[in-house]
C-alpha positions in Angstrom: -12.8 -13.6 33.2 -12.7 -9.8 33.1 -9.8 -7.5 32.2 -9.3 -3.9 31.0 -7.8 -5.0 27.6 -7.8 -8.3 25.7 -4.9 -8.5 23.2 -5.1 -11.3 20.6 -1.8 -12.2 19.0 1.7 -12.2 20.5 3.8 -11.1 17.6 5.7 -7.8 17.8 2.4 -5.8 17.5 0.6 -7.7 20.3 3.6 -7.8 22.7 4.3 -4.1 22.1 0.7 -3.3 22.8 0.9 -5.3 26.0 4.1 -3.5 27.1 2.6 -0.1 26.3 -0.8 -0.6 27.9 0.6 -2.5 30.9 3.0 0.4 31.6 0.0 2.7 31.4 -1.5 0.9 34.3 -4.2 -1.1 32.5 -4.8 -4.8 33.3 -4.0 -6.7 30.1 -4.7 -10.3 29.1 -2.6 -11.3 26.1 -3.5 -14.5 24.3 -1.6 -16.4 21.6 -2.6 -19.5 19.7 0.9 -20.8 19.2 2.6 -22.6 22.1 6.0 -21.1 21.1 7.3 -18.6 18.6 8.2 -19.8 15.2 11.6 -19.0 13.7 10.7 -16.8 10.8 12.8 -14.3 8.8 10.9 -11.1 9.5 11.0 -8.1 11.7 14.7 -8.0 12.5 15.7 -4.4 12.2 14.5 -1.4 14.4 14.6 2.2 13.3 15.7 5.0 15.7 12.1 6.1 16.4 11.2 2.6 17.6 14.4 2.4 19.7 13.3 5.5 21.6 10.0 3.8 22.5 11.7 0.4 23.3 14.1 2.1 25.7 11.2 3.4 27.7 9.9 -0.2 28.1 13.3 -1.6 28.9 13.3 -3.7 25.7 16.2 -2.0 23.9 18.4 -2.6 26.9 17.6 -6.3 26.8 18.3 -6.5 23.1 21.7 -4.8 23.7 22.5 -7.4 26.4 21.5 -10.2 24.0 24.0 -9.1 21.5 21.9 -7.0 19.1 24.0 -5.3 16.4 24.0 -1.5 15.7 24.0 -0.7 12.0 25.4 2.7 11.1 24.0 3.1 7.6 21.3 2.1 5.1 22.9 1.9 1.7 21.6 1.3 -1.8 24.5 -0.2 -3.9 25.0 -1.4 -7.4 25.7 -5.1 -8.0 29.5 -4.6 -7.5 28.8 -3.0 -4.1 29.5 0.7 -5.0 27.1 3.0 -3.0 24.4 4.8 -5.0 22.6 6.3 -2.0 24.0 6.1 1.5 21.9 7.1 4.5 24.2 7.9 7.4 22.2 7.5 10.6 24.9 9.1 12.6 23.8 12.5 11.3 20.3 12.2 12.8 19.3 14.1 16.0 18.8 12.3 19.3 20.6 9.5 21.1 19.6 6.4 18.9 21.4 7.2 15.7 21.6 3.7 14.3 19.5 0.7 13.2 19.4 -2.2 15.6 19.3 -5.8 14.3 18.5 -9.1 16.0 16.6 -12.3 15.2 12.8 -12.2 15.4 12.6 -14.8 18.2 15.1 -12.8 20.2 13.0 -9.7 19.8 9.9 -11.5 20.9 11.8 -12.8 23.9 13.0 -9.3 24.9 9.4 -7.9 24.6 8.0 -10.9 26.6 10.6 -10.4 29.4 9.7 -6.7 29.5 5.9 -7.2 30.1 4.7 -5.4 33.2 3.3 -7.5 36.1 -0.3 -6.4 35.2 -0.1 -8.4 32.0 -1.3 -12.0 32.0 0.2 -13.8 29.0 -1.5 -17.0 28.0 -0.1 -19.2 25.2 -1.9 -22.0 23.3 -5.2 -20.2 23.5 -7.4 -20.1 20.4 -9.6 -17.0 19.9 -12.9 -18.1 18.3 -14.5 -14.7 17.8 -15.7 -11.4 19.3 -18.2 -10.8 22.0 -20.7 -7.9 21.4 -23.4 -6.1 23.4 -27.0 -5.5 22.1 -25.8 -2.4 20.3 -23.0 -4.2 18.4 -20.1 -2.8 20.4 -17.2 -5.3 21.0 -17.1 -6.3 24.6 -14.5 -9.1 24.6 -13.6 -12.3 22.9 -14.7 -15.9 22.8 -12.1 -18.5 23.4 -12.0 -22.2 22.7 -12.4 -22.8 26.4 -14.3 -19.7 27.7 -14.5 -15.9 27.3 -12.6 -12.8 28.2 -14.7 -9.7 28.8 -13.0 -6.4 28.2 -14.0 -2.9 27.2 -11.2 -2.9 24.6 -10.0 -5.7 22.3 -6.7 -5.3 20.4 -6.6 -7.3 17.2 -2.9 -8.2 16.7 -3.6 -11.5 14.9 -1.7 -10.8 11.7 -2.2 -10.1 8.1 -5.1 -12.5 7.7 -6.7 -11.2 10.9 -9.9 -13.1 11.8 -11.0 -10.4 14.2 -10.6 -7.6 11.5 -12.8 -9.6 9.2 -15.4 -10.3 11.9 -15.5 -6.5 12.7 -16.4 -5.9 9.0 -13.2 -4.1 8.1 -12.3 -5.2 4.6 -8.9 -4.6 3.1 -7.6 -4.3 -0.5 -4.3 -6.2 -0.4 -2.0 -5.4 -3.2 0.4 -8.2 -4.0 3.9 -7.4 -5.4 4.7 -9.4 -8.5 7.7 -10.9 -6.9 8.6 -13.0 -3.8 11.6 -12.7 -1.4 13.8 -15.7 -0.6 15.2 -15.4 2.9 18.5 -17.0 3.6 20.4 -17.2 6.9 24.1 -17.4 6.2 26.6 -19.0 8.6 30.4 -19.1 8.6 30.8 -16.0 6.4 33.5 -13.4 5.9 32.9 -10.3 7.9 30.5 -7.9 6.2 30.0 -4.2 6.7 27.8 -3.3 9.7 25.1 -1.7 7.5 21.7 -2.5 5.9 22.6 -2.9 2.2 20.2 -3.1 -0.7 21.9 -4.2 -4.0 20.4 -3.0 -7.3 20.8 -5.9 -9.8 19.4 -6.9 -13.2 17.3 -9.4 -11.4 16.0 -7.0 -8.8 16.6 -6.6 -5.0 19.3 -8.3 -3.0 19.2 -7.2 0.6 21.9 -8.0 3.1 22.6 -7.2 6.8 24.6 -8.8 9.6 23.0 -10.7 12.6 24.6 -11.6 15.9 26.9 -14.6 16.0 28.7 -13.8 12.8 25.6 -14.6 10.7 24.2 -12.7 7.7 20.6 -12.3 6.6 20.2 -12.2 2.8 17.0 -11.6 0.9 16.8 -12.2 -2.9 13.9 -11.1 -5.2 12.6 -14.0 -7.2 9.7 -14.7 -9.6 6.8 -16.5 -7.9 7.6 -19.9 -9.2 11.4 -19.4 -9.8 12.6 -22.0 -7.3 10.0 -24.7 -8.0 11.5 -27.7 -9.5 14.8 -26.0 -10.5 18.4 -26.6 -9.7 18.9 -24.8 -6.4 22.7 -25.0 -6.5 22.8 -23.5 -9.9 20.4 -20.7 -8.7 22.6 -20.0 -5.7 25.8 -19.8 -7.9 24.0 -17.5 -10.3 22.9 -15.3 -7.4 26.6 -14.8 -6.4 27.8 -14.4 -10.0 25.2 -11.8 -10.9 25.9 -9.8 -7.7 29.8 -9.6 -7.5 29.6 -7.9 -4.1 28.1 -11.2 -2.8 30.6 -13.5 -4.4 32.5 -14.0 -1.1 29.3 -15.4 0.4 28.7 -18.0 -2.3 29.6 -21.1 -0.2 27.4 -19.9 2.6 24.6 -19.2 0.2 24.7 -22.7 -1.2 24.8 -24.2 2.4 21.8 -22.1 3.4 19.5 -23.1 0.5 17.9 -26.2 2.2 16.7 -23.8 5.0 15.4 -21.1 2.7 12.0 -19.4 3.3 10.1 -18.0 0.4 7.9 -15.1 1.4 5.1 -13.4 -0.4 5.2 -9.6 -0.3 2.1 -7.4 -0.1 1.0 -4.0 1.0 -2.3 -2.6 2.4 -3.7 -0.1 4.9 -7.1 -0.9 6.4 -9.7 1.7 5.7 -10.4 1.9 9.4 -8.1 1.0 12.3 -10.9 0.8 14.9 -14.5 0.1 15.6 -16.4 0.5 18.9 -14.5 -1.6 21.4 -11.8 -2.8 18.9 -8.5 -1.5 17.5 -6.1 -3.0 15.0 -2.3 -3.0 15.5 0.5 -4.3 13.4 -0.2 -6.5 10.4 -3.8 -6.8 11.3 -4.1 -3.2 10.1 -1.3 -2.6 7.7 1.6 -4.1 5.8 4.4 -2.7 3.7 7.3 -4.0 1.6 10.3 -4.9 3.8 12.8 -2.9 1.7 12.6 0.2 3.9 12.5 -1.7 7.3 9.2 -0.2 8.3 6.8 -3.0 9.1 7.8 -4.0 12.7 8.6 -0.3 13.5 5.0 0.7 12.5 3.6 -1.9 15.0 5.7 -0.3 17.8 4.4 3.1 16.9 0.8 1.7 16.9 1.3 0.5 20.5 2.8 3.7 21.6 0.1 5.8 20.0 -2.7 3.6 21.5 -1.3 4.0 25.0 -1.1 7.7 24.6 -4.7 7.9 23.4 -6.1 5.7 26.2 -4.3 7.7 28.9 -5.5 10.9 27.3 -8.8 11.3 25.5 -9.7 7.6 25.4 -11.2 8.2 22.0 -10.4 5.3 19.7 -11.3 7.5 16.7 -8.3 9.6 17.6 -6.1 6.6 17.4 -7.5 5.8 14.0 -6.9 9.3 12.7 -3.4 9.7 14.1 -2.1 6.3 12.9 -3.8 6.5 9.5 -2.0 9.8 8.7 1.4 8.3 9.6 0.8 5.0 8.0 -0.2 6.5 4.7 3.1 8.3 4.6 5.0 5.2 5.7 3.2 3.2 3.0 4.2 5.7 0.3 7.8 5.8 1.5 8.1 2.0 1.6 6.4 1.5 -1.8 8.6 4.1 -3.5 11.8 2.7 -2.0 10.8 -0.8 -3.1 9.8 0.3 -6.6 13.2 2.0 -7.2 14.9 -1.4 -6.9 12.3 -4.2 -7.5 10.5 -2.8 -10.6 12.1 -4.7 -13.5 10.2 -3.1 -16.3 12.2 -0.7 -18.6 10.5 2.4 -17.3 10.7 1.2 -13.7 14.4 0.5 -14.0 15.2 3.8 -15.7 13.3 5.9 -13.2 14.4 3.9 -10.2 18.1 4.1 -11.1 17.8 7.9 -11.8 16.0 8.4 -8.5 18.7 6.5 -6.6 21.5 8.5 -8.2 20.0 11.9 -7.8 18.7 11.3 -4.3 22.1 10.0 -3.3 23.8 13.1 -4.6 21.4 15.5 -2.9 22.1 16.2 0.7 18.7 17.8 1.4 16.6 15.0 -0.2 18.8 12.2 1.3 18.4 13.6 4.8 14.7 14.0 4.4 14.3 10.4 3.2 16.4 9.1 6.1 14.5 11.2 8.6 11.2 9.9 7.3 12.3 6.3 7.4 13.8 6.6 10.9 10.4 7.3 12.5 11.5 10.6 14.1 8.9 12.6 12.2 7.4 12.8 8.7 8.4 15.5 6.2 6.8 14.3 2.9 8.5 15.1 -0.3 6.8 17.7 -2.4 6.0 17.4 -6.2 9.0 19.7 -6.8 11.2 17.4 -4.7 10.1 14.5 -6.9 11.3 16.4 -10.0 14.6 17.0 -8.3 14.7 13.3 -7.3 14.6 12.1 -10.9 16.9 14.8 -12.2 14.3 16.7 -14.3 15.1 20.0 -12.5 18.3 21.1 -10.8 18.0 21.7 -7.0 19.7 24.9 -5.8 19.3 23.6 -2.2 21.0 20.2 -2.9 24.0 21.0 -0.7 22.0 22.1 2.3 20.1 20.3 5.0 16.4 20.9 5.0 15.3 24.1 6.7 13.4 22.2 9.4 16.5 20.0 10.3 
């Protein structure tokens, strides 16, 4: 069969690309090897920049109707729950001055229900490899039961992307030295409607509400920490070591049999395109989830790709534009993660200082929040970094940035 675009993979990246390119008037064939989405603890929080795009596709409205929660703040807290740095999204410009949280399967459903009529979505289809012409340009994909010919193939097949490898794009994947245990808590006391990261002696504890009175909790662990141990003792220790989470102890213990242990890595592919092929989402980049950037970056990939294809049509432009943004996002996410997850003495000392001084500095706090929101990047300067760890006083600390 022939189409304008073949998209391989129906996670957030692939579905977002199908929405964006379908709305641009292109005929799209979207294929996914799984017969149905898997319930995984990932990609549950949208930033304001993504919400602006999702509204134009009708996705944000569907998520609102499905009970998605608006979170007013992103807060770094000590183990007792006292805020160390609070990012108040209500101070941002625009109409979407909040984070939006819902389950990953609900997000996939909202994206699927928003696909334009020019998109053909085929589930249970295994992609075997790329089609190429005599000059080596990608011209489509080989399936287990046929082929799809298309002048553009979008690889959205995840962090272990087969198509990226076949295109000869090698990545250097940096693994963090810890894992994250994801727990879904039920029947819990009401928690604040914010995205809270707790700084503890054992590292990160991340908590935010989900629809239906549930709570998502991530806990940093050593790679083998839960193998062969006493899970109940571990759960009780988690609540004891983080007093702010003590009211959730019973729910934590009840959730342990359904836990997911997730590896955490970061990378940015050296190229996001080759002739006839582009990478979107985790096929091209991955970040630590601490700053809620991964899924949002995939939305931005799709939006940028649609803009390029309806403009210059130059895939190299897509690569240049996204690489610049993704380098900034990668630094922001990595620095945010290190402030809380680095358990070495130097890491703890610098991380805690950076949290305190950033939290007390209106200008830096607003800049960090604006960068994370996806509304436009304003990188911190070397001088800002010195202010951030308290080595130099900041005479502008009580003002908003000049560009705000």
